[in-house]
Wavefront OBJ file of the C-alpha trace (Angstrom):
o trace
v -200.357 -89.183 70.773
v -200.980 -89.070 67.204
v -199.083 -91.527 64.820
v -196.079 -89.750 63.414
v -195.735 -89.876 59.618
v -193.149 -92.367 58.079
v -190.880 -92.089 55.394
v -191.530 -94.433 52.606
v -188.871 -96.015 50.268
v -190.726 -94.341 47.416
v -190.623 -90.733 49.400
v -186.562 -91.264 49.482
v -186.126 -92.132 45.906
v -188.425 -89.096 44.829
v -186.167 -86.886 47.443
v -182.884 -88.059 45.944
v -184.300 -87.571 42.317
v -185.803 -84.042 42.954
v -182.231 -82.930 44.273
v -180.213 -84.613 41.565
v -178.167 -86.558 44.052
v -178.957 -90.130 42.922
v -176.455 -92.515 43.113
v -173.711 -89.502 42.184
v -172.750 -88.986 45.989
v -172.188 -85.380 45.343
v -171.371 -84.867 48.485
v -172.975 -81.225 48.851
v -172.592 -81.040 52.514
v -168.992 -79.530 51.989
v -169.398 -77.662 48.962
v -167.101 -74.753 48.383
v -169.808 -72.318 48.672
v -171.335 -73.668 52.035
v -171.368 -71.285 54.962
v -171.531 -67.416 55.415
v -169.155 -65.357 53.427
v -167.650 -62.221 54.968
v -169.716 -59.031 54.390
v -166.700 -56.966 53.714
v -163.026 -56.905 53.895
v -161.131 -55.736 57.092
v -157.630 -55.549 58.414
v -158.068 -57.812 61.405
v -159.149 -61.204 60.253
v -158.906 -63.372 63.369
v -159.182 -62.936 66.975
v -157.517 -64.931 69.792
v -158.692 -64.375 73.341
v -156.559 -65.275 76.294
v -159.111 -65.845 79.267
v -157.666 -66.212 82.858
v -160.798 -67.554 84.946
v -161.112 -66.107 87.899
v -158.920 -62.711 87.073
v -155.698 -61.974 88.594
v -154.734 -59.063 90.568
v -154.097 -55.713 88.591
v -151.903 -54.402 91.231
v -149.795 -57.536 91.574
v -149.312 -58.003 87.767
v -149.762 -55.017 84.872
v -151.015 -51.887 87.161
v -148.390 -50.845 89.504
v -149.666 -48.387 92.337
v -146.677 -46.358 93.849
v -149.273 -45.132 96.507
v -149.520 -48.632 98.138
v -145.949 -48.766 98.661
v -146.006 -45.544 100.494
v -148.988 -46.420 102.554
v -148.396 -50.101 102.937
v -149.785 -51.634 106.272
v -151.901 -48.298 106.687
v -155.614 -48.892 108.183
v -158.585 -47.895 106.028
v -161.183 -48.949 108.570
v -163.847 -51.773 108.441
v -165.862 -52.054 105.212
v -168.861 -50.023 104.843
v -170.961 -52.187 103.005
v -170.183 -55.366 105.505
v -172.757 -58.003 106.248
v -174.385 -57.690 109.987
v -172.730 -60.863 110.549
v -169.490 -59.930 109.391
v -166.889 -58.767 112.006
v -166.305 -55.194 112.007
v -162.283 -55.722 111.670
v -160.152 -52.859 110.277
v -158.796 -53.426 106.627
v -154.875 -52.561 105.882
v -153.605 -51.450 102.279
v -151.056 -54.169 101.104
v -148.122 -53.421 98.813
v -147.429 -55.907 96.192
v -145.423 -58.813 96.853
v -143.584 -58.024 93.563
v -141.370 -55.611 92.106
v -142.309 -53.721 88.862
v -139.773 -53.243 86.297
v -140.326 -51.387 82.741
v -140.050 -52.641 79.123
v -136.848 -51.249 77.613
v -138.595 -49.986 74.771
v -142.020 -48.609 75.597
v -141.406 -48.003 79.550
v -144.427 -50.072 80.370
v -144.165 -51.750 83.906
v -144.897 -55.002 84.683
v -144.426 -57.073 87.775
v -141.828 -59.836 88.226
v -144.605 -62.246 87.758
v -144.611 -61.659 84.024
v -140.831 -61.395 82.966
v -141.694 -63.105 79.550
v -144.469 -60.599 78.873
v -142.810 -57.607 80.134
v -140.355 -58.268 77.190
v -143.154 -57.862 74.504
v -145.207 -55.114 76.036
v -143.943 -52.588 73.475
v -146.269 -54.917 71.045
v -149.556 -54.590 73.464
v -152.122 -51.985 73.950
v -152.328 -52.227 77.803
v -155.657 -50.814 78.999
v -155.700 -50.160 82.760
v -159.244 -48.231 83.173
v -161.557 -51.454 82.417
v -164.113 -52.467 85.250
v -167.178 -54.782 85.824
v -170.425 -53.878 86.974
v -170.823 -56.794 89.163
v -168.471 -58.444 91.692
v -169.226 -62.061 91.567
v -167.261 -63.616 89.403
v -170.369 -65.632 87.549
v -172.070 -62.298 86.499
v -169.028 -60.725 85.646
v -167.411 -63.301 83.559
v -171.178 -63.658 81.776
v -170.574 -59.644 81.191
v -167.081 -59.830 79.770
v -168.235 -62.333 77.125
v -171.647 -61.310 76.338
v -172.378 -57.964 77.848
v -174.862 -58.961 80.223
v -174.566 -59.799 83.872
v -177.745 -61.855 84.258
v -179.474 -62.463 80.863
v -177.541 -64.833 78.403
v -177.018 -63.302 75.118
v -174.625 -64.327 72.373
v -171.098 -64.192 73.019
v -168.429 -62.361 71.424
v -167.217 -65.175 69.456
v -170.456 -65.775 68.201
v -171.177 -62.306 67.137
v -167.850 -62.136 65.135
v -168.572 -65.424 63.313
v -172.211 -64.107 62.361
v -170.818 -60.649 61.116
v -167.614 -61.661 59.567
v -168.417 -64.843 58.336
v -165.790 -67.633 57.890
v -162.633 -68.143 55.957
v -162.423 -72.039 56.117
v -166.386 -73.573 55.394
v -164.804 -77.062 56.728
v -163.862 -75.295 60.360
v -166.224 -73.402 62.749
v -165.869 -69.973 62.811
v -165.611 -69.913 66.565
v -163.522 -72.223 68.629
v -162.865 -72.433 72.664
v -160.065 -74.318 73.930
v -161.003 -75.192 77.696
v -159.991 -78.124 79.606
v -162.223 -77.102 82.323
v -165.174 -75.144 82.077
v -165.332 -71.610 83.594
v -167.887 -69.529 85.197
v -171.331 -70.129 83.900
v -169.876 -72.839 81.589
v -170.863 -72.898 77.822
v -173.039 -69.846 78.236
v -169.828 -67.844 77.732
v -169.630 -69.138 74.155
v -173.046 -69.654 73.435
v -175.010 -68.326 70.174
v -178.279 -67.875 72.184
v -180.315 -66.156 69.398
v -178.058 -66.122 66.578
v -177.824 -69.200 64.253
v -176.586 -72.359 66.111
v -173.562 -72.482 63.513
v -172.035 -69.435 65.428
v -171.572 -70.948 69.104
v -168.165 -72.018 70.080
v -167.087 -75.279 69.532
v -165.134 -76.565 72.966
v -161.959 -78.424 72.289
v -160.631 -80.154 75.362
v -156.778 -80.361 75.249
v -155.534 -83.947 75.234
v -155.807 -87.143 73.643
v -159.294 -86.509 72.494
v -159.826 -82.968 71.988
v -163.398 -83.516 70.202
v -165.927 -86.499 70.570
v -166.539 -88.582 67.435
v -163.569 -86.971 65.660
v -162.843 -90.415 64.094
v -165.756 -91.364 61.415
v -167.433 -94.509 62.020
v -168.077 -95.166 58.404
v -165.738 -95.204 55.327
v -165.437 -91.949 53.983
v -167.388 -92.726 50.637
v -170.443 -94.001 52.600
v -170.324 -91.260 54.999
v -170.499 -88.919 52.224
v -173.592 -90.559 50.759
v -175.226 -90.559 54.306
v -174.657 -86.972 54.669
v -175.795 -85.818 51.248
v -178.827 -88.007 51.790
v -179.426 -86.257 54.927
v -178.673 -82.921 53.519
v -181.257 -83.218 50.747
v -184.105 -84.511 53.391
v -182.951 -81.438 55.817
v -183.507 -79.054 52.744
v -186.616 -80.359 52.023
v -187.667 -80.045 55.183
v -186.691 -76.503 55.677
v -188.244 -75.598 52.212
v -191.554 -76.413 53.835
v -191.066 -74.557 56.817
v -190.412 -70.844 55.704
v -186.603 -71.110 56.206
v -186.934 -71.362 59.709
v -183.125 -70.333 61.009
v -182.972 -73.183 63.448
v -183.076 -75.650 61.005
v -180.709 -73.772 58.591
v -178.243 -73.438 61.742
v -178.708 -77.267 62.073
v -177.613 -78.098 58.163
v -174.868 -75.717 58.693
v -173.819 -77.430 62.056
v -173.630 -80.895 60.335
v -171.233 -79.437 57.457
v -169.115 -77.990 60.175
v -168.912 -81.603 61.941
v -168.073 -83.094 58.862
v -165.432 -80.650 58.007
v -163.855 -80.759 61.767
v -163.608 -84.766 61.279
v -161.592 -84.219 58.189
v -159.147 -81.396 59.368
v -159.268 -81.125 63.080
v -156.674 -83.889 63.805
v -154.426 -82.089 61.340
v -154.869 -78.846 62.843
v -154.814 -79.553 66.498
v -151.691 -81.998 66.377
v -148.813 -79.877 67.375
v -146.135 -82.549 66.947
v -145.144 -81.524 63.434
v -144.141 -78.040 64.800
v -140.500 -77.551 64.647
v -138.039 -77.684 67.639
v -137.356 -74.134 67.445
v -141.182 -73.354 67.813
v -141.654 -75.898 70.539
v -139.152 -74.038 72.507
v -140.051 -70.740 71.924
v -143.364 -71.822 73.911
v -141.746 -74.103 76.113
v -143.531 -77.232 75.164
v -142.096 -80.694 76.030
v -142.018 -83.802 73.103
v -145.360 -85.160 73.248
v -147.388 -82.688 74.856
v -150.783 -81.842 73.779
v -152.224 -80.523 77.027
v -150.251 -77.767 78.556
v -151.302 -74.141 78.098
v -148.381 -73.450 76.089
v -149.819 -76.610 73.626
v -153.160 -74.842 73.596
v -151.607 -71.448 72.479
v -149.994 -73.149 69.645
v -153.238 -74.572 68.745
v -154.962 -71.258 68.729
v -152.164 -70.114 66.064
v -152.604 -73.267 63.919
v -156.495 -72.729 64.125
v -156.437 -69.080 62.912
v -153.652 -70.345 60.218
v -156.471 -72.550 58.926
v -159.047 -70.140 58.831
v -161.000 -70.066 62.229
v -162.427 -66.521 62.750
v -162.442 -66.430 66.459
v -160.379 -68.578 68.925
v -160.767 -68.389 72.874
v -158.125 -70.180 75.124
v -159.622 -70.490 78.757
v -157.499 -70.966 81.679
v -159.432 -72.469 84.161
v -157.715 -74.921 86.385
v -160.486 -76.906 87.712
v -162.883 -76.075 90.651
v -164.234 -72.230 90.970
v -161.664 -71.797 94.030
v -158.858 -73.377 92.006
v -158.134 -70.506 89.649
v -156.684 -67.074 89.531
v -159.198 -65.630 92.150
v -157.066 -65.212 95.066
v -160.042 -63.939 97.352
v -159.796 -67.347 99.245
v -155.983 -68.068 99.399
v -152.739 -66.458 99.839
v -151.696 -64.238 96.759
v -148.512 -66.471 96.382
v -150.720 -68.884 94.359
v -150.320 -66.272 91.468
v -146.490 -67.542 91.150
v -147.633 -70.896 89.956
v -150.480 -69.501 87.718
v -148.314 -67.128 86.015
v -145.428 -69.511 85.864
v -147.865 -71.555 83.641
v -148.766 -69.055 80.994
v -146.009 -66.026 80.770
v -144.078 -67.687 78.438
v -146.465 -69.169 76.110
v -148.516 -65.642 75.846
v -145.195 -63.827 74.993
v -144.256 -66.630 72.241
v -147.634 -66.495 70.870
v -146.756 -62.803 70.388
v -143.500 -63.551 68.744
v -144.751 -66.378 66.835
v -147.648 -64.412 65.208
v -145.109 -61.693 64.266
v -142.518 -64.253 62.794
v -145.333 -65.410 60.675
v -146.923 -62.277 59.373
v -150.218 -63.041 61.404
v -149.815 -60.543 64.063
v -151.006 -57.331 62.019
v -154.348 -59.234 61.048
v -155.041 -60.964 64.508
l 1 2 3 4 5 6 7 8 9 10 11 12 13 14 15 16 17 18 19 20 21 22 23 24 25 26 27 28 29 30 31 32 33 34 35 36 37 38 39 40 41 42 43 44 45 46 47 48 49 50 51 52 53 54 55 56 57 58 59 60 61 62 63 64 65 66 67 68 69 70 71 72 73 74 75 76 77 78 79 80 81 82 83 84 85 86 87 88 89 90 91 92 93 94 95 96 97 98 99 100 101 102 103 104 105 106 107 108 109 110 111 112 113 114 115 116 117 118 119 120 121 122 123 124 125 126 127 128 129 130 131 132 133 134 135 136 137 138 139 140 141 142 143 144 145 146 147 148 149 150 151 152 153 154 155 156 157 158 159 160 161 162 163 164 165 166 167 168 169 170 171 172 173 174 175 176 177 178 179 180 181 182 183 184 185 186 187 188 189 190 191 192 193 194 195 196 197 198 199 200 201 202 203 204 205 206 207 208 209 210 211 212 213 214 215 216 217 218 219 220 221 222 223 224 225 226 227 228 229 230 231 232 233 234 235 236 237 238 239 240 241 242 243 244 245 246 247 248 249 250 251 252 253 254 255 256 257 258 259 260 261 262 263 264 265 266 267 268 269 270 271 272 273 274 275 276 277 278 279 280 281 282 283 284 285 286 287 288 289 290 291 292 293 294 295 296 297 298 299 300 301 302 303 304 305 306 307 308 309 310 311 312 313 314 315 316 317 318 319 320 321 322 323 324 325 326 327 328 329 330 331 332 333 334 335 336 337 338 339 340 341 342 343 344 345 346 347 348 349 350 351 352 353 354 355 356 357 358
């Protein structure tokens, strides 16, 4: 291989002089105008997506089917598209194990799995006509997040970050809170062909939500180091016809520095009032539960993050909301974990004047 050109002391000093950094430590990496700004104003400023990996049964949660009650245990014959090696067993219609009751204000019926959600359904637009083009979880998850069942594309969060810009240049425009990976992992929050700065930054709830969150160098020294790095990257970029990948890398460094400064404050819910913690059902010291994650989502949009997704992926593929491989009774355990926090998030946003813009 040919020898790679080295950077001499003279080249470094020349770069510093040309960029006006010198010994001033101007910290251009976090200047006020860094990062893309919104192209136009809009009523909705932020998005919070609450994604239940595996998908819950619609007929047992938010989509009552009276006919199932009337025709419970009626045989509908074997599946038409059964594999040759599958037994030709009859299938039977099954009514839900849970009763549906109406919200007192709007009349929307919700099952007893979600009693807290039922109380706030007058604030919710419920769409019961959604469907997927693929029955497998991996492909359907990818389609929901990117619009494609098989070809990785930019995710919804990446598009919104790209199109609407950011309200806080020290934080990413797109953050994903996920203790465990969903089907297809990072592909569901990837930026793909969009600049890398719009990809989702994954936060793992707990004591270490992000790697390298604590700077290894004193703040003044780190600022000088980052200014030098940004100057070299800018010079490198100018010689390569403004390559979008290099530009995205510069933005990523800015965002990482801002995260070190703000993330410890924003992700720490210990300073929330007792009444707020009680609303969500969060115990003192809890930084990991689904309820704690919902509070983090609210704190992130308050801090200016454009798009936040909270992914409820318990662990292994079969240890989630998918009840195809287990008794539907598992829904009770999962619903109990998320019902109160989701309803609390809606109420909390309303109380803080954030609901109309989220």
